[in-house]
N, C-alpha and C positions, 0 to 999 in steps of 0.2 A: 682514718676517714678524711678524704680530701674533698673539700667543699668549695665550689666556685659560685660567686654571686655576681650576676649581671646588674650593674647599677647605672642609673641615669641621673644627670644633674638637670634640674628644672627651675623655672621661675618660682620665687617665693609665693606662697598662696595669698599673701597679703599685698603683693606687688600690684601697682597700678599700671596697666598695660596701655601704651600709646603707640601710634604709628608715626613713622618719619615721613619726610617729603616724598620718598619713593614708594610709600604704601607698605613698607615692611615694619616689623615690630622693632621699636626703638629700645635697645637694651641698655641705653645710657642710664645709669643710676638704679637699675633694677637688680635687686638681690637675687642670688642664685643659691639653691639648696639641694640637698639630696632628695630625690623623689620620695615622698613619704611611704609609698608602697615598697620601694626598694629598701627603705629603712627597716620595714618589717622583715624583709628577706635577710638583711645583714644580721639582725638580732637573732633570727631563727638559726642561721648558720653558726653563730657564736654559741648558742645553747646546745646545738648538736655536738659541736667541738668540745664543749665543757663536759658533756655526758660520755662521749665516745672517743675523745681524743682526736688528733689530726691537725689539719691546717686549713685556714680560710683565705682564699684569694678573691679579691674584688676586681672586676674588670669593667672598664667603661670605654665608650667611644666618644671622643669630643676633643675640643681644643684645650690649651693649657689651663683655662679657667676651671676645668673639671677636676683639677688636682685638689681643690678645696674640699669637694665632696668625698673624694677618695681618702683624703687625710682624715676626714671625720670618721669614715669606716675603720681606718687603721686605729684611730683613737678609741673607738668603741671596743676594739680587740682583734680585728682582722690582722692576719700575719703579713700579708703583702698585697700590693696593688699593681695592676697593669692598665696603662692608659694608651689607647691607640688613637692617634691624631690622623684622621683621614685626609687632612689638607684640603677639604672641600667645604664650601659655604653651606650647601644644602645636602642633607642625607635623609633618606626615607627609611621606612621599616625594613625593606629589602636590603638596603646597603648596610644598615646597622647590624642586622642579624647575620649577614654574610661575614662581616668583619669580626663580630663576636665569636661566631662558630669557628672561624679560621684560627683565631687566637686561642680559644679553648681547646681546640683539637690537638694542640701541642702540649697540653697539660695533662696531669693525672687527675681524674675526678671520679667521685662516687655519686655526688649529688650536685646538681646545678639549681640555684635558686634565683628568683627575680621577682620584682613587683608585677602584679597581674596587669597593671596599666600605669602609664605616666599621667600626671595631672595636667600636663600642658597639651598634649594631643589626644590622649585618651584612646589610642588605637587598640591597645591590648593585643598586639600582634607579635612583638619581637621575641619573647620567650618561646612561643609556639613555633615560630620560624626557626629559631636556633635548634630546638628539639628535632624538627623535621630534617634539617641539614645534617645533624649528627646522628640521626637514626635512633633517637631515644624516645621512650614514652614520656608524656607530659600530663600533669594533673594541674588544672587551673583553679584559681580562687580558693586556695587552701586556708582553712581556719584552724586546723590541727594536724600535726605531723609527728608520727612516731616511727623511729628507725630501729630495726632489730634484725640481726642475722641476715644481712644482705638484702632485706626487703624493707619497704616503707608502707605504712598504713596511713593514708591521707584522708581527712574529712574535708570535703569541699562544699561550697554553697551551690544549691540549685534553686530554681524557682519554687518557693513555697516550702523549702526544707533543706536537708543536707544529704550528702551521699558519701559513703565510705568505700574507698578503693584501696586495693593492695597491688603494689607494683614491685618488680624486681629492680634492683639498682644495677647500673647507674640510671638515673631518671631526672627529669626536669620538673620543678614545682614552682608555681607562682603564688605569691603571698597576698592575702586579703586582710583588710582591717579586722582585728579580732584574733589573729594568729598569735600575737604576743604584744607586749608593751616594750618598745625599744628603750634601751638604757641610754642615759646621758654619758658622754665621755667624761672620765675623771681627769683631774689635773695630771695625775701620773700617766694616764693613757695618752693625753695630749702631748706630753713631753716624749713619751716612747714612740709616738707616731712619727715624729721628726726623724727618727733613726731607722724606721722600718723601710724595706726596699719598695720603690715604686719604679717599675720598668716602663719606660716610655718608648713606644713603637710607632712606626709609620706603616703605610700600606706595603711598601717595599720590603720591610722587615718580615712581613707575613707572607711574602710571595704573591701579593696582589697588586693590581694596578687600577687606575681610576676607571678604566673601561669595564672592569669586572664588577665594580660596585656602583656603577652609574645608577642614580635613582630611577625607579620605574614610575614614580609619581612626582608630578611637578605642581607646586602651589602657584595658582594663577593670580590670586589676590587675597588680601586680608581685609577684614572690615570689623569695626566695633559694633556691638549691638546698639539698637536705638535707645535713646534715653527713655527711662521709664516715665510714663505719663503721671501727672499728679493725681492723687486720689480725689474722689468726689464725695462731698458731704451732703446728704439729703436732709434738709431741715423739716421741722413740723412735728405734729403729734405722732406717736408710734403707729397708729393705724394708717394715717395718711402717708407717713414716711415709708411704711412697708409697701403700700400700693405703688408709690412713686419708684421704689427700689425695683419691684418686679417689672414695672414698665420699662425702666432703664436697662435692666438685664435683658429684656426681650427685644427692645427696639434699638438700643444703642450698642450694647455689648454683644447682642445676638447669641447669648449662651443658653437661652431657654426658649 
């Protein structure tokens, strides 16, 4: 069973985001982590490998800093990693999916896993685009996955409930919170990760050029949300305070 995991490195969820003088996100001093939803995907890949045997390959698109997240996946138990550096400052979902699909097309795979979205942009597009390019079925927001006899039975979240789907392999699945509980890398795993192969590629190595993966979407500007206004305390006896509260909700907040 050959399993490929598409992984993204993102800002730490606790990071304080600031903009630089050019209006772009200032990455100075910001910690980077493996996207939490991708972490569910890595864990699921490892569980499938432990049950059915095989090999887990983690693939990412990004600069040299993405090696840290890939090493984490290797420390968790993945067998090898592939990092494609596009050599571009800005990449969108189209570019990322095109690069990932091209890299994966040269591999043997039965299952492709990924997080259903990234916590930085939340677009939830890349895995579906990869599936479309490779001509594979895709099941999103999976909370349970069973593999047996060349088929997969996936339980996915839908509004107000869940849905169970059966698909033939190979197929693409995106992980949702609740699919599993990712393991922590052990000290032994961390030491072994240093010796595991990490293949570093460029666009040229994949037979691509910058024009083929030129972003379709351009970010025009970034802005931070407005500071939250201070709360308002309404004094007085309960009956009077309730009356004043209703008046404020109607005339000031305009929510009733």
